[in-house]
C-alpha positions as CSV (number, residue, x, y, z in Angstrom):
1,M,13.2,13.6,29.1
2,S,9.8,12.0,30.0
3,D,8.2,9.0,28.7
4,R,5.0,9.4,26.7
5,D,2.2,7.3,25.0
6,D,1.7,7.2,21.2
7,D,-2.1,7.9,21.4
8,E,-2.6,6.0,18.0
9,S,-0.7,2.7,18.7
10,G,-0.9,2.4,22.4
11,I,2.9,1.8,22.7
12,E,5.0,3.8,25.2
13,W,7.6,5.9,23.9
14,D,11.0,5.9,26.3
15,D,12.8,9.3,25.4
16,G,15.5,7.7,27.5
17,F,16.1,4.7,25.5
18,A,15.6,6.8,22.2
19,A,18.5,9.0,23.1
20,E,20.7,5.9,24.5
21,L,20.5,4.4,20.9
22,V,21.8,7.4,19.0
23,G,25.4,6.4,18.2
24,A,25.2,2.8,19.3
25,T,25.7,0.1,16.7
26,L,22.5,-1.9,15.8
27,F,22.0,-5.2,14.0
28,V,18.7,-5.3,12.1
29,G,17.4,-8.6,10.3
30,V,14.3,-8.4,8.4
31,T,12.7,-11.5,6.8
32,Y,10.2,-10.7,4.0
33,L,7.6,-13.5,3.8
34,D,4.6,-13.9,1.1
35,H,1.1,-14.0,2.6
36,D,1.4,-17.8,3.0
37,G,4.7,-17.7,4.8
38,T,7.2,-18.4,1.9
39,L,10.5,-16.8,2.2
40,I,10.7,-13.8,-0.4
41,R,14.2,-12.4,0.9
42,R,16.2,-11.7,3.9
43,Q,18.0,-8.1,4.8
44,Q,20.7,-7.5,7.0
45,V,21.8,-4.0,8.2
46,F,24.6,-3.1,10.4
47,G,25.5,0.1,11.4
48,R,25.4,3.4,13.6
49,V,22.3,4.7,14.8
50,E,22.1,8.2,13.4
51,T,18.5,9.4,14.6
52,V,15.6,7.9,16.6
53,D,12.2,9.9,16.1
54,A,8.9,8.3,17.2
55,E,7.4,9.4,14.0
56,A,10.0,9.5,11.4
57,G,11.7,6.1,12.5
58,I,15.0,4.8,13.5
59,T,17.8,5.8,10.9
60,I,20.9,3.9,10.4
61,Q,24.1,4.4,8.6
62,P,25.6,1.1,7.6
63,F,29.1,0.3,7.7
64,D,29.1,-1.2,4.3
65,G,28.8,2.1,2.9
66,A,25.2,1.6,1.4
67,A,22.3,4.4,1.7
68,S,21.0,5.0,5.3
69,F,18.3,2.8,6.3
70,T,15.5,3.8,8.4
71,M,13.2,0.9,10.3
72,V,9.9,1.6,12.2
73,P,10.4,3.0,15.6
74,I,9.6,0.1,18.0
75,L,11.5,0.6,20.7
76,E,10.4,-2.7,22.6
77,A,11.6,-4.9,19.7
78,I,15.2,-3.7,20.3
79,E,17.4,-5.8,22.7
80,P,20.7,-5.3,24.1
81,A,23.1,-7.7,22.2
82,D,25.3,-10.4,23.9
83,P,28.8,-10.4,22.9
84,G,29.2,-12.4,19.8
85,S,29.0,-12.9,16.1
86,Y,25.7,-12.5,14.5
87,Q,24.4,-13.5,10.8
88,L,21.0,-13.5,9.6
89,S,21.8,-15.9,6.7
90,P,24.8,-17.6,5.3
91,E,25.2,-15.4,2.7
92,D,25.4,-12.4,4.8
93,P,28.4,-11.1,6.7
94,V,29.3,-11.8,9.9
95,V,28.8,-9.0,12.4
96,E,30.8,-8.9,15.7
97,N,29.6,-7.4,19.0
98,P,26.7,-5.2,17.9
99,D,25.5,-2.8,21.1
100,Y,21.8,-3.9,20.0
101,T,19.8,-6.6,17.7
102,V,16.6,-6.3,16.5
103,I,14.8,-8.9,14.1
104,F,11.4,-8.6,12.1
105,S,9.4,-10.6,10.2
106,L,7.2,-9.0,7.6
107,T,4.3,-10.8,5.7
108,A,2.6,-9.7,2.6
109,P,-0.8,-9.4,2.6
110,L,-2.9,-11.6,0.5
111,R,-3.9,-9.9,-2.9
112,H,-6.9,-10.6,-4.4
């Protein structure tokens, strides 16, 4: 497999890493913020990576039985996880020893 450049974003796609992610466990933390930085909500997803596609995204099947979760395909944001316990907020379940982690903060635009 070869790497390719995504002409629109300028982000390099790593086919080898994408293939490595399939079947791995991934801890995803997403923090949603209002335009002024006020916390709206947090979302934690932990599951097995089902598919990785440069256009369709990364699909995860959560271990808690929830519907599959698809995230943006930004491979360089995904980090190998150190052994241990992970939790986005005190209300979320504790996750033990994921293979990889990724944390995003999404800020809503100012609406007029």
